[in-house]
Residue frames as qw, qx, qy, qz and C-alpha x, y, z in Angstrom:
[[0.761, 0.268, -0.582, -0.103, 60.46, 105.33, 152.09],
 [0.808, -0.532, 0.189, -0.168, 60.71, 102.69, 154.80],
 [0.296, -0.610, 0.725, 0.123, 63.83, 100.73, 155.65],
 [0.695, 0.132, 0.706, 0.031, 62.41, 97.60, 154.02],
 [0.595, 0.777, 0.201, -0.040, 61.77, 99.49, 150.77],
 [0.062, 0.884, -0.451, -0.102, 65.26, 100.99, 150.84],
 [0.493, -0.375, 0.782, 0.076, 66.74, 97.55, 151.43],
 [0.733, 0.389, 0.558, -0.009, 64.72, 96.06, 148.56],
 [0.473, 0.878, -0.061, -0.031, 66.25, 98.67, 146.24],
 [0.042, -0.821, 0.569, -0.016, 69.83, 98.50, 147.51],
 [0.734, -0.265, 0.624, -0.043, 70.12, 94.72, 148.10],
 [0.848, 0.437, 0.279, 0.108, 69.98, 93.67, 144.42],
 [0.343, 0.890, -0.254, 0.160, 72.60, 96.31, 143.56],
 [0.364, -0.685, 0.618, -0.127, 74.90, 95.07, 146.30],
 [0.856, 0.002, 0.517, -0.011, 74.38, 91.46, 145.16],
 [0.728, 0.665, 0.072, 0.147, 75.30, 92.34, 141.55],
 [0.086, 0.884, -0.419, 0.187, 78.35, 94.30, 142.75],
 [0.607, -0.488, 0.620, -0.093, 79.49, 91.36, 144.91],
 [0.882, 0.249, 0.393, 0.072, 79.09, 88.85, 142.08],
 [0.532, 0.824, -0.099, 0.168, 81.01, 91.18, 139.75],
 [0.135, -0.838, 0.498, -0.178, 83.84, 91.57, 142.27],
 [0.870, -0.250, 0.425, -0.002, 84.33, 87.83, 142.83],
 [0.847, 0.230, 0.284, 0.386, 87.49, 86.76, 141.06],
 [0.382, 0.779, 0.024, 0.496, 88.65, 90.31, 140.56],
 [0.528, -0.847, 0.053, 0.034, 90.07, 90.91, 144.01],
 [0.811, -0.111, 0.198, 0.539, 93.47, 89.85, 142.69],
 [0.382, 0.712, 0.176, 0.562, 93.50, 93.08, 140.72],
 [0.382, -0.921, 0.001, -0.082, 93.91, 94.94, 144.00],
 [0.796, -0.366, 0.206, 0.436, 97.43, 93.49, 144.21],
 [0.569, 0.546, 0.207, 0.578, 98.38, 95.49, 141.13],
 [0.138, -0.953, -0.034, -0.269, 98.18, 98.63, 143.20],
 [0.649, -0.703, 0.257, 0.135, 101.02, 97.43, 145.44],
 [0.852, 0.139, 0.244, 0.442, 103.37, 96.49, 142.60],
 [0.333, -0.541, 0.186, 0.750, 106.17, 98.66, 141.29],
 [0.557, 0.748, 0.066, -0.354, 104.97, 98.60, 137.70],
 [0.151, -0.560, 0.726, 0.369, 108.19, 96.98, 136.51],
 [0.862, 0.378, -0.058, -0.333, 107.91, 94.89, 133.35],
 [0.748, -0.282, 0.552, 0.235, 109.83, 91.69, 132.78],
 [0.230, 0.585, -0.573, -0.526, 112.05, 91.56, 129.74],
 [0.935, 0.186, -0.033, -0.299, 110.94, 88.74, 127.43],
 [0.128, 0.562, -0.817, 0.021, 113.14, 85.73, 127.76],
 [0.627, -0.034, -0.765, -0.143, 113.06, 81.99, 128.24],
 [0.216, -0.068, -0.763, 0.606, 113.10, 82.42, 132.01],
 [0.301, 0.209, 0.353, -0.861, 109.93, 84.54, 131.99],
 [0.647, 0.251, -0.253, -0.675, 108.08, 83.11, 128.97],
 [0.768, -0.099, 0.625, -0.099, 109.17, 79.51, 129.17],
 [0.243, -0.208, 0.788, 0.526, 109.81, 77.27, 126.20],
 [0.423, 0.519, 0.737, -0.087, 106.19, 77.00, 125.00],
 [0.297, 0.862, 0.120, -0.393, 105.95, 80.38, 123.26],
 [0.038, 0.657, -0.598, -0.458, 109.20, 80.15, 121.24],
 [0.310, -0.009, 0.932, 0.185, 108.38, 76.55, 120.25],
 [0.412, 0.653, 0.607, -0.190, 104.89, 77.54, 119.06],
 [0.206, 0.847, -0.155, -0.465, 106.37, 80.46, 117.14],
 [0.100, -0.448, 0.798, 0.390, 108.86, 78.17, 115.41],
 [0.383, 0.261, 0.886, 0.026, 106.10, 75.66, 114.62],
 [0.370, 0.779, 0.434, -0.260, 104.00, 78.37, 112.98],
 [0.109, -0.668, 0.366, 0.639, 106.83, 79.96, 111.02],
 [0.236, -0.009, 0.817, 0.525, 106.63, 77.63, 107.97],
 [0.179, 0.663, 0.726, 0.036, 102.89, 78.31, 107.67],
 [0.011, -0.868, -0.136, 0.477, 103.37, 82.07, 107.94],
 [0.168, -0.507, 0.546, 0.646, 106.06, 82.05, 105.26],
 [0.190, 0.116, 0.873, 0.433, 104.22, 79.76, 102.82],
 [0.111, 0.709, 0.695, -0.034, 100.77, 81.35, 103.18],
 [0.164, -0.302, 0.102, 0.934, 101.41, 84.56, 101.26],
 [0.399, 0.719, 0.515, -0.244, 98.60, 86.59, 99.70],
 [0.337, 0.044, 0.456, 0.822, 99.08, 87.84, 96.16],
 [0.252, 0.530, 0.317, -0.745, 96.90, 90.94, 95.68],
 [0.308, 0.341, -0.525, -0.717, 96.87, 90.44, 91.92],
 [0.035, -0.103, -0.990, -0.091, 95.24, 87.04, 92.36],
 [0.223, 0.485, 0.629, -0.565, 91.99, 88.75, 93.38],
 [0.327, 0.484, -0.219, -0.782, 91.55, 90.27, 89.92],
 [0.057, 0.141, -0.915, -0.374, 91.28, 86.90, 88.19],
 [0.194, 0.340, 0.900, -0.190, 87.87, 85.61, 89.33],
 [0.318, 0.700, 0.400, -0.498, 85.83, 88.52, 88.04],
 [0.098, 0.530, -0.495, -0.681, 87.62, 88.96, 84.72],
 [0.152, 0.081, 0.946, 0.275, 86.19, 85.71, 83.35],
 [0.278, -0.262, -0.521, -0.763, 82.90, 85.78, 81.45],
 [0.571, -0.526, -0.604, -0.182, 80.96, 84.23, 84.33],
 [0.467, -0.164, -0.477, 0.726, 82.73, 86.29, 87.01],
 [0.103, -0.756, -0.411, 0.499, 81.77, 89.51, 88.76],
 [0.416, 0.751, 0.296, 0.418, 81.28, 92.69, 86.78],
 [0.063, -0.905, 0.150, -0.392, 82.66, 95.17, 89.34],
 [0.811, -0.207, -0.332, 0.434, 85.60, 95.16, 91.75],
 [0.241, -0.959, 0.145, 0.035, 87.60, 97.40, 94.05],
 [0.867, 0.251, -0.071, 0.424, 91.22, 97.55, 92.93],
 [0.424, -0.743, 0.158, 0.493, 94.47, 99.08, 94.09],
 [0.604, 0.796, -0.016, -0.036, 95.58, 100.88, 90.93],
 [0.093, -0.795, 0.598, 0.052, 99.22, 100.76, 92.03],
 [0.436, -0.261, 0.861, 0.018, 99.15, 96.94, 91.88],
 [0.753, 0.472, 0.349, -0.296, 96.76, 96.42, 89.00],
 [0.576, -0.091, 0.594, 0.555, 98.61, 94.81, 86.07],
 [0.137, 0.398, -0.298, -0.857, 98.68, 96.84, 82.85],
 [0.148, -0.090, -0.869, -0.464, 96.95, 94.07, 80.91],
 [0.104, -0.571, -0.789, 0.203, 94.00, 94.25, 83.31],
 [0.032, -0.583, -0.186, 0.790, 93.97, 98.06, 83.48],
 [0.103, 0.219, -0.520, -0.819, 93.68, 98.27, 79.70],
 [0.248, -0.243, -0.860, -0.373, 90.59, 96.00, 79.74],
 [0.217, -0.598, -0.706, 0.313, 88.52, 97.74, 82.45],
 [0.006, -0.716, -0.179, -0.675, 86.71, 101.03, 83.00],
 [0.252, -0.086, -0.582, 0.768, 87.27, 103.09, 86.15],
 [0.210, -0.727, -0.611, -0.233, 83.88, 103.94, 87.65],
 [0.296, -0.928, 0.023, -0.224, 85.16, 106.04, 90.59],
 [0.673, 0.278, -0.433, 0.532, 88.67, 106.65, 91.86],
 [0.539, -0.835, -0.023, -0.106, 89.63, 107.28, 95.49],
 [0.322, -0.758, 0.547, 0.151, 93.35, 108.04, 95.57],
 [0.093, 0.406, -0.866, -0.277, 95.10, 104.83, 94.51],
 [0.313, 0.222, 0.909, -0.164, 91.94, 102.74, 95.01],
 [0.369, 0.177, -0.320, -0.854, 89.18, 102.57, 92.44],
 [0.687, 0.267, 0.601, -0.308, 85.93, 100.85, 91.62],
 [0.104, 0.365, -0.686, -0.620, 86.48, 99.21, 88.24],
 [0.748, 0.280, 0.462, -0.385, 84.11, 97.37, 85.92],
 [0.520, 0.119, 0.719, 0.446, 84.13, 95.29, 82.81],
 [0.140, 0.163, -0.327, -0.920, 83.37, 97.27, 79.66],
 [0.452, -0.185, -0.606, -0.627, 79.64, 97.21, 79.00],
 [0.310, -0.315, -0.834, 0.329, 78.74, 96.11, 82.54],
 [0.241, -0.789, -0.420, -0.378, 75.74, 97.81, 84.14],
 [0.152, -0.730, 0.295, -0.597, 75.81, 99.93, 87.25],
 [0.271, 0.100, -0.845, 0.451, 76.93, 98.69, 90.66],
 [0.579, -0.563, -0.333, -0.487, 74.13, 97.78, 93.02]]
């Protein structure tokens, strides 16, 4: 293999490696650091993060998921015939009106009485 052929093979690899390394040379500075971690505080985080957390708190508190609410849509006549349910949270009134197709610990595939097979 001649020098020109070797260069034609190696040059694209070197070009890709150089493009990949651009912008990542700052990572080399990590090697010289002590590895110390700053304790979270207003001096290191600033005021933006705590303010955003406080702004999102009402939404996080008000947007609660009720696992029993998922059973309602398929119980109606026009709803789904099969569902996956957590038997620990399934209300007794629902449990008495369904058939358990297959149980996996506390989870189960349940269906309306008379519904066909799951597809």
